[in-house]
BAKENU-702896 format. One record per residue (C-alpha): residue in one letter; residue number from 1; x, z, y. Coordinates in steps of 0.5 Angstrom, whole numbers. Example, Ala and Ser with C-alpha at 12.3 -4.5 7.8 and 13.67 -1.06 7.14 Angstrom:
<rs>
+----+-----+-------+-------+-------+
: aa :   i :    xx :    zz :    yy :
+----+-----+-------+-------+-------+
:  a :   1 :    25 :    16 :    -9 :
:  s :   2 :    27 :    14 :    -2 :
+----+-----+-------+-------+-------+
</rs>
This chain:
<rs>
+----+-----+-------+-------+-------+
: aa :   i :    xx :    zz :    yy :
+----+-----+-------+-------+-------+
:  m :   1 :    37 :   -10 :   -39 :
:  v :   2 :    37 :    -2 :   -40 :
:  l :   3 :    36 :     1 :   -33 :
:  e :   4 :    38 :     8 :   -31 :
:  v :   5 :    34 :    10 :   -24 :
:  k :   6 :    36 :    16 :   -19 :
:  v :   7 :    31 :    17 :   -15 :
:  y :   8 :    32 :    22 :    -8 :
:  a :   9 :    25 :    25 :    -8 :
:  d :  10 :    26 :    27 :     0 :
:  a :  11 :    20 :    22 :     2 :
:  d :  12 :    13 :    24 :     3 :
:  p :  13 :     8 :    24 :    -3 :
:  i :  14 :     3 :    19 :    -1 :
:  h :  15 :     7 :    13 :     2 :
:  t :  16 :    11 :    13 :    -4 :
:  a :  17 :     6 :    14 :    -9 :
:  y :  18 :     5 :     7 :   -10 :
:  v :  19 :    13 :     7 :   -12 :
:  f :  20 :    13 :    13 :   -16 :
:  t :  21 :     7 :    11 :   -20 :
:  g :  22 :    11 :     5 :   -22 :
:  l :  23 :    17 :     9 :   -24 :
:  c :  24 :    13 :    14 :   -28 :
:  d :  25 :     9 :     9 :   -31 :
:  l :  26 :    15 :     5 :   -33 :
:  a :  27 :    19 :    11 :   -35 :
:  y :  28 :    13 :    13 :   -40 :
:  q :  29 :    14 :     6 :   -43 :
:  n :  30 :    22 :     7 :   -44 :
:  e :  31 :    23 :     1 :   -40 :
:  i :  32 :    27 :     5 :   -35 :
:  q :  33 :    31 :    12 :   -36 :
:  l :  34 :    29 :    16 :   -29 :
:  q :  35 :    32 :    22 :   -26 :
:  f :  36 :    29 :    26 :   -19 :
:  v :  37 :    35 :    28 :   -15 :
:  y :  38 :    32 :    34 :   -10 :
:  p :  39 :    35 :    36 :    -4 :
:  w :  40 :    37 :    43 :    -7 :
:  t :  41 :    41 :    40 :   -13 :
:  r :  42 :    47 :    37 :   -12 :
:  h :  43 :    49 :    29 :   -13 :
:  s :  44 :    55 :    25 :   -12 :
:  r :  45 :    53 :    19 :    -8 :
:  k :  46 :    48 :    23 :    -3 :
:  p :  47 :    45 :    18 :     2 :
:  p :  48 :    45 :    18 :     9 :
:  p :  49 :    39 :    22 :    12 :
:  g :  50 :    33 :    18 :    13 :
:  t :  51 :    25 :    17 :    13 :
:  h :  52 :    25 :    12 :     7 :
:  l :  53 :    25 :    12 :     0 :
:  w :  54 :    33 :    11 :    -4 :
:  l :  55 :    34 :     9 :   -11 :
:  e :  56 :    41 :     8 :   -14 :
:  v :  57 :    40 :     3 :   -20 :
:  e :  58 :    45 :     3 :   -26 :
:  d :  59 :    45 :    -3 :   -31 :
:  v :  60 :    47 :     2 :   -37 :
:  e :  61 :    50 :    -4 :   -41 :
:  t :  62 :    55 :    -7 :   -35 :
:  g :  63 :    56 :     0 :   -31 :
:  q :  64 :    53 :    -5 :   -25 :
:  v :  65 :    50 :     0 :   -19 :
:  r :  66 :    45 :    -3 :   -14 :
:  r :  67 :    42 :     2 :    -8 :
:  v :  68 :    36 :     0 :    -6 :
:  c :  69 :    31 :     3 :     0 :
:  f :  70 :    24 :     2 :     0 :
:  d :  71 :    21 :     2 :     7 :
:  y :  72 :    13 :     3 :     7 :
:  s :  73 :    13 :     3 :    15 :
:  d :  74 :     7 :     0 :    18 :
:  k :  75 :    12 :    -3 :    23 :
:  s :  76 :    15 :    -9 :    22 :
:  n :  77 :    20 :    -9 :    28 :
:  v :  78 :    23 :    -2 :    25 :
:  f :  79 :    28 :    -1 :    20 :
:  d :  80 :    32 :     5 :    18 :
:  v :  81 :    39 :     3 :    19 :
:  n :  82 :    43 :     8 :    17 :
:  r :  83 :    40 :     6 :     9 :
:  l :  84 :    40 :    -2 :    11 :
:  k :  85 :    47 :    -1 :    12 :
:  l :  86 :    48 :     2 :     5 :
:  c :  87 :    44 :    -1 :     0 :
:  d :  88 :    44 :    -7 :    -3 :
:  m :  89 :    37 :    -9 :    -2 :
:  y :  90 :    32 :    -7 :     2 :
:  l :  91 :    24 :    -7 :     0 :
:  k :  92 :    20 :    -8 :     6 :
:  r :  93 :    13 :    -7 :     7 :
:  s :  94 :    11 :   -10 :    13 :
:  y :  95 :    16 :   -16 :    12 :
:  y :  96 :    15 :   -21 :    19 :
:  q :  97 :    20 :   -26 :    18 :
:  p :  98 :    21 :   -27 :    26 :
:  d :  99 :    23 :   -19 :    26 :
:  v : 100 :    28 :   -20 :    20 :
:  d : 101 :    31 :   -25 :    23 :
:  k : 102 :    33 :   -21 :    29 :
:  l : 103 :    37 :   -17 :    25 :
:  q : 104 :    45 :   -18 :    24 :
:  p : 105 :    46 :   -24 :    18 :
:  e : 106 :    49 :   -19 :    14 :
:  l : 107 :    43 :   -14 :    14 :
:  r : 108 :    38 :   -19 :    15 :
:  n : 109 :    40 :   -22 :     8 :
:  r : 110 :    39 :   -16 :     4 :
:  v : 111 :    32 :   -15 :     7 :
:  v : 112 :    27 :   -18 :     2 :
:  p : 113 :    18 :   -17 :     2 :
:  l : 114 :    16 :   -11 :    -2 :
:  g : 115 :     9 :   -14 :    -4 :
:  l : 116 :     2 :   -10 :    -4 :
:  i : 117 :     2 :    -3 :    -4 :
:  y : 118 :    -3 :     2 :    -4 :
:  a : 119 :    -4 :    10 :    -5 :
:  c : 120 :    -4 :    12 :   -13 :
:  r : 121 :    -3 :    17 :   -18 :
:  s : 122 :     0 :    15 :   -25 :
:  s : 123 :    -3 :    19 :   -31 :
:  h : 124 :     5 :    21 :   -34 :
:  d : 125 :     7 :    24 :   -28 :
:  r : 126 :    10 :    30 :   -28 :
:  a : 127 :    13 :    32 :   -21 :
:  p : 128 :     8 :    31 :   -15 :
:  i : 129 :     9 :    38 :   -13 :
:  q : 130 :    17 :    38 :   -14 :
:  r : 131 :    17 :    32 :   -10 :
:  a : 132 :    12 :    35 :    -5 :
:  l : 133 :    17 :    41 :    -4 :
:  g : 134 :    23 :    36 :    -4 :
:  h : 135 :    20 :    32 :     2 :
:  y : 136 :    19 :    40 :     6 :
:  f : 137 :    26 :    42 :     4 :
:  a : 138 :    30 :    36 :     6 :
:  h : 139 :    26 :    35 :    13 :
:  k : 140 :    27 :    42 :    15 :
:  l : 141 :    34 :    42 :    13 :
:  m : 142 :    35 :    35 :    16 :
:  a : 143 :    32 :    38 :    23 :
:  r : 144 :    36 :    44 :    22 :
:  q : 145 :    28 :    48 :    22 :
:  p : 146 :    27 :    54 :    20 :
:  l : 147 :    24 :    54 :    13 :
:  g : 148 :    18 :    59 :    13 :
:  s : 149 :    15 :    54 :    19 :
:  v : 150 :     7 :    55 :    17 :
:  q : 151 :     5 :    48 :    20 :
:  s : 152 :    11 :    44 :    16 :
:  l : 153 :     8 :    47 :    10 :
:  y : 154 :     1 :    46 :    11 :
:  t : 155 :     2 :    39 :    13 :
:  t : 156 :     5 :    39 :     5 :
:  l : 157 :     0 :    42 :     2 :
:  g : 158 :    -5 :    37 :     5 :
:  y : 159 :     0 :    31 :     2 :
:  l : 160 :    -1 :    34 :    -5 :
:  k : 161 :    -9 :    35 :    -4 :
:  r : 162 :    -9 :    27 :    -2 :
:  y : 163 :    -5 :    25 :    -7 :
:  f : 164 :    -9 :    29 :   -12 :
:  q : 165 :   -15 :    25 :   -10 :
:  s : 166 :   -12 :    19 :   -11 :
:  p : 167 :   -15 :    16 :   -17 :
:  v : 168 :   -10 :    14 :   -23 :
:  v : 169 :    -9 :     7 :   -24 :
:  s : 170 :   -14 :     5 :   -29 :
:  g : 171 :   -19 :     9 :   -24 :
:  f : 172 :   -17 :     3 :   -19 :
:  e : 173 :   -19 :    -3 :   -24 :
:  a : 174 :   -24 :    -7 :   -26 :
:  s : 175 :   -25 :   -14 :   -30 :
:  p : 176 :   -28 :   -20 :   -26 :
:  d : 177 :   -34 :   -21 :   -32 :
:  q : 178 :   -36 :   -13 :   -30 :
:  d : 179 :   -42 :   -13 :   -26 :
:  a : 180 :   -43 :   -13 :   -19 :
:  i : 181 :   -48 :   -12 :   -14 :
:  p : 182 :   -49 :   -18 :    -9 :
:  t : 183 :   -47 :   -14 :    -3 :
:  v : 184 :   -41 :   -14 :     2 :
:  l : 185 :   -37 :    -8 :     3 :
:  y : 186 :   -33 :    -6 :     9 :
:  q : 187 :   -32 :     1 :    11 :
:  t : 188 :   -26 :     2 :    16 :
:  r : 189 :   -24 :     8 :    21 :
:  l : 190 :   -21 :     7 :    28 :
:  f : 191 :   -16 :    10 :    32 :
:  d : 192 :   -16 :    14 :    38 :
:  q : 193 :   -16 :    11 :    45 :
:  t : 194 :    -8 :    12 :    45 :
:  s : 195 :    -7 :     9 :    39 :
:  d : 196 :   -10 :     3 :    38 :
:  e : 197 :    -5 :    -1 :    42 :
:  t : 198 :    -6 :    -8 :    39 :
:  g : 199 :   -14 :    -8 :    40 :
:  v : 200 :   -16 :    -6 :    32 :
:  n : 201 :   -22 :    -2 :    34 :
:  e : 202 :   -26 :    -7 :    38 :
:  w : 203 :   -25 :   -12 :    33 :
:  r : 204 :   -27 :    -8 :    27 :
:  v : 205 :   -33 :    -6 :    31 :
:  s : 206 :   -35 :   -13 :    33 :
:  i : 207 :   -34 :   -15 :    25 :
:  i : 208 :   -39 :    -9 :    23 :
:  r : 209 :   -44 :   -11 :    28 :
:  a : 210 :   -44 :   -19 :    26 :
:  l : 211 :   -45 :   -16 :    18 :
:  r : 212 :   -50 :   -12 :    20 :
:  e : 213 :   -54 :   -16 :    24 :
:  a : 214 :   -54 :   -22 :    19 :
:  l : 215 :   -53 :   -19 :    12 :
:  g : 216 :   -58 :   -13 :    13 :
:  d : 217 :   -59 :    -9 :     7 :
:  r : 218 :   -53 :   -13 :     3 :
:  f : 219 :   -48 :   -11 :     8 :
:  v : 220 :   -46 :    -4 :     5 :
:  g : 221 :   -41 :     1 :    10 :
:  g : 222 :   -40 :     2 :    17 :
:  l : 223 :   -35 :     6 :    20 :
:  i : 224 :   -32 :    12 :    17 :
:  p : 225 :   -35 :    18 :    22 :
:  t : 226 :   -29 :    21 :    25 :
:  d : 227 :   -31 :    25 :    32 :
:  f : 228 :   -28 :    19 :    35 :
:  a : 229 :   -33 :    14 :    32 :
:  k : 230 :   -38 :    19 :    32 :
:  e : 231 :   -38 :    19 :    40 :
:  h : 232 :   -36 :    12 :    42 :
:  y : 233 :   -41 :     9 :    36 :
:  p : 234 :   -46 :    13 :    33 :
:  d : 235 :   -50 :     7 :    31 :
:  l : 236 :   -45 :     4 :    27 :
:  l : 237 :   -43 :     9 :    22 :
:  s : 238 :   -43 :    10 :    15 :
:  t : 239 :   -47 :    14 :    10 :
:  h : 240 :   -44 :    12 :     4 :
:  g : 241 :   -38 :    17 :     2 :
:  t : 242 :   -31 :    17 :     5 :
:  e : 243 :   -27 :    20 :     0 :
:  r : 244 :   -22 :    16 :    -3 :
:  k : 245 :   -26 :    17 :   -11 :
:  s : 246 :   -32 :    15 :    -7 :
:  f : 247 :   -29 :     9 :    -3 :
:  v : 248 :   -26 :     6 :    -9 :
:  a : 249 :   -33 :     6 :   -14 :
:  m : 250 :   -36 :     3 :    -7 :
:  i : 251 :   -31 :    -3 :    -8 :
:  k : 252 :   -32 :    -3 :   -16 :
:  r : 253 :   -40 :    -4 :   -14 :
:  s : 254 :   -39 :   -10 :   -10 :
:  l : 255 :   -39 :   -17 :   -11 :
:  i : 256 :   -35 :   -19 :    -4 :
:  a : 257 :   -30 :   -14 :     0 :
:  v : 258 :   -28 :   -15 :     7 :
:  y : 259 :   -20 :   -15 :    10 :
:  t : 260 :   -18 :   -14 :    17 :
:  r : 261 :   -11 :   -13 :    19 :
:  g : 262 :    -8 :    -5 :    19 :
:  v : 263 :    -5 :    -3 :    25 :
:  h : 264 :     1 :    -6 :    27 :
:  h : 265 :    -2 :   -12 :    23 :
:  s : 266 :     1 :    -9 :    17 :
:  i : 267 :    -3 :   -11 :    10 :
:  a : 268 :    -7 :    -5 :     9 :
:  w : 269 :    -8 :    -1 :     2 :
:  k : 270 :   -15 :    -4 :     1 :
:  f : 271 :   -13 :   -11 :     0 :
:  g : 272 :    -9 :    -9 :    -7 :
:  e : 273 :   -15 :    -5 :    -8 :
:  y : 274 :   -19 :   -10 :    -8 :
:  l : 275 :   -15 :   -14 :   -12 :
:  a : 276 :   -15 :    -9 :   -17 :
:  a : 277 :   -22 :    -9 :   -18 :
:  a : 278 :   -23 :   -17 :   -18 :
:  k : 279 :   -27 :   -17 :   -12 :
:  c : 280 :   -28 :   -23 :    -8 :
:  v : 281 :   -25 :   -22 :    -2 :
:  v : 282 :   -27 :   -25 :     6 :
:  a : 283 :   -20 :   -24 :     9 :
:  e : 284 :   -17 :   -25 :    16 :
:  p : 285 :   -11 :   -28 :    14 :
:  p : 286 :    -5 :   -23 :    13 :
:  r : 287 :     1 :   -25 :    18 :
:  n : 288 :     7 :   -20 :    14 :
:  k : 289 :    10 :   -24 :     8 :
:  l : 290 :     9 :   -23 :     1 :
:  p : 291 :    14 :   -24 :    -6 :
:  v : 292 :     8 :   -29 :    -8 :
:  a : 293 :     3 :   -31 :    -2 :
:  l : 294 :    -5 :   -30 :    -3 :
:  e : 295 :    -7 :   -37 :    -2 :
:  q : 296 :   -13 :   -39 :     2 :
:  g : 297 :   -19 :   -41 :    -2 :
:  k : 298 :   -16 :   -39 :    -8 :
:  h : 299 :   -15 :   -31 :    -7 :
:  y : 300 :   -19 :   -31 :    -1 :
:  l : 301 :   -23 :   -34 :     4 :
:  p : 302 :   -20 :   -34 :    11 :
:  f : 303 :   -24 :   -32 :    18 :
:  t : 304 :   -21 :   -31 :    25 :
:  s : 305 :   -28 :   -29 :    28 :
:  p : 306 :   -34 :   -25 :    27 :
:  e : 307 :   -38 :   -31 :    26 :
:  e : 308 :   -34 :   -34 :    21 :
:  c : 309 :   -33 :   -28 :    17 :
:  v : 310 :   -41 :   -28 :    16 :
:  e : 311 :   -40 :   -35 :    14 :
:  a : 312 :   -35 :   -34 :     9 :
:  c : 313 :   -39 :   -28 :     6 :
:  a : 314 :   -45 :   -32 :     6 :
:  r : 315 :   -42 :   -38 :     2 :
:  l : 316 :   -39 :   -33 :    -3 :
:  l : 317 :   -46 :   -31 :    -4 :
:  e : 318 :   -49 :   -37 :    -4 :
:  n : 319 :   -44 :   -40 :   -10 :
:  p : 320 :   -44 :   -36 :   -16 :
:  q : 321 :   -38 :   -41 :   -19 :
:  l : 322 :   -34 :   -40 :   -13 :
:  a : 323 :   -35 :   -33 :   -13 :
:  s : 324 :   -33 :   -32 :   -21 :
:  e : 325 :   -26 :   -37 :   -20 :
:  m : 326 :   -24 :   -32 :   -15 :
:  r : 327 :   -25 :   -25 :   -18 :
:  v : 328 :   -21 :   -29 :   -24 :
:  n : 329 :   -15 :   -31 :   -19 :
:  n : 330 :   -15 :   -25 :   -16 :
:  y : 331 :   -15 :   -20 :   -22 :
:  n : 332 :    -9 :   -25 :   -25 :
:  y : 333 :    -6 :   -24 :   -19 :
:  y : 334 :    -7 :   -16 :   -19 :
:  r : 335 :    -4 :   -16 :   -26 :
:  a : 336 :     2 :   -21 :   -24 :
:  e : 337 :     4 :   -18 :   -18 :
:  v : 338 :     1 :   -11 :   -15 :
:  v : 339 :     0 :    -7 :   -22 :
:  p : 340 :     5 :    -1 :   -20 :
:  s : 341 :    10 :    -1 :   -26 :
:  t : 342 :    10 :    -9 :   -25 :
:  r : 343 :    11 :   -10 :   -19 :
:  v : 344 :    16 :    -4 :   -18 :
:  f : 345 :    20 :    -6 :   -25 :
:  k : 346 :    21 :   -13 :   -21 :
:  c : 347 :    24 :   -10 :   -15 :
:  l : 348 :    29 :    -6 :   -20 :
:  t : 349 :    31 :   -12 :   -24 :
:  h : 350 :    31 :   -17 :   -17 :
:  a : 351 :    36 :   -12 :   -14 :
:  f : 352 :    42 :   -15 :   -20 :
:  d : 353 :    40 :   -22 :   -17 :
:  r : 354 :    43 :   -20 :   -11 :
:  p : 355 :    50 :   -19 :    -9 :
:  s : 356 :    53 :   -12 :    -9 :
:  k : 357 :    56 :    -9 :    -3 :
+----+-----+-------+-------+-------+
</rs>
């Protein structure tokens, strides 16, 4: 199968970074033919206005075309309905079956789980600046706003800065036999009061308190020192680097990494980052569905309370054989299901297993 992929570069560079990384790596490997379409260029099949990534994928050998939408939203109950109605396959990061089941049957059948994603870069990406400008122009034109808005341009430059601060794919990776310090990592951020609608803040704070008290200097991390965290929890602030590359380096050094749910029960980026570094994982069980499920006891030890989190971490620290097996399992899962080029290629080919609209 020879695939020609036309991708509409009108989405922000951070949330789409994983998919673009996969596409750029596939193009470099000659697995696909890749073409970017920008808001200022002419194209034959313009997608409807939307907030998610739109692709048109053609099987060159048969001439079949599939229209694919990537939805990277945290919210499982929100869909880009315009694009969902027109696409052949809708890949949703936060796939929660009860919310998908609320859709009309003909729309429901187009929605499939996207899988774990995280912000990363391809060393073969030659168009991040053009894509950032594409996002800027697309949203100004859709909103019919003046292009000279300083705030919008500043936001776009901020996206670009964050994009280039992310490591390339290989920068996240470590083999399961690479030395790791017997410490437990959990570094996270809080939301301000108005954004914390699901009790995420207090849950994260309780985990940090329990781990610090039980593990002492074997615990690494704490709260990212935002203004909100400094005001309300000054005793729990992390003293480690909070920049993207610093955090990735911290993951690689520790044997065990703790995971808690993202906002709106989304699966946070760090889960994929933990697997890339072949870490042992102690996790609040993910609610949302993945293309291939992560198994309790194999890929992570589950917890539902701070006490259970401490017990699971202690179990891994005291059982080198269990820790070694989990590291291998997580590395294998990462190679099979999370490497950007591998997951994106599976998404593209899966589109042709489904009927065209």
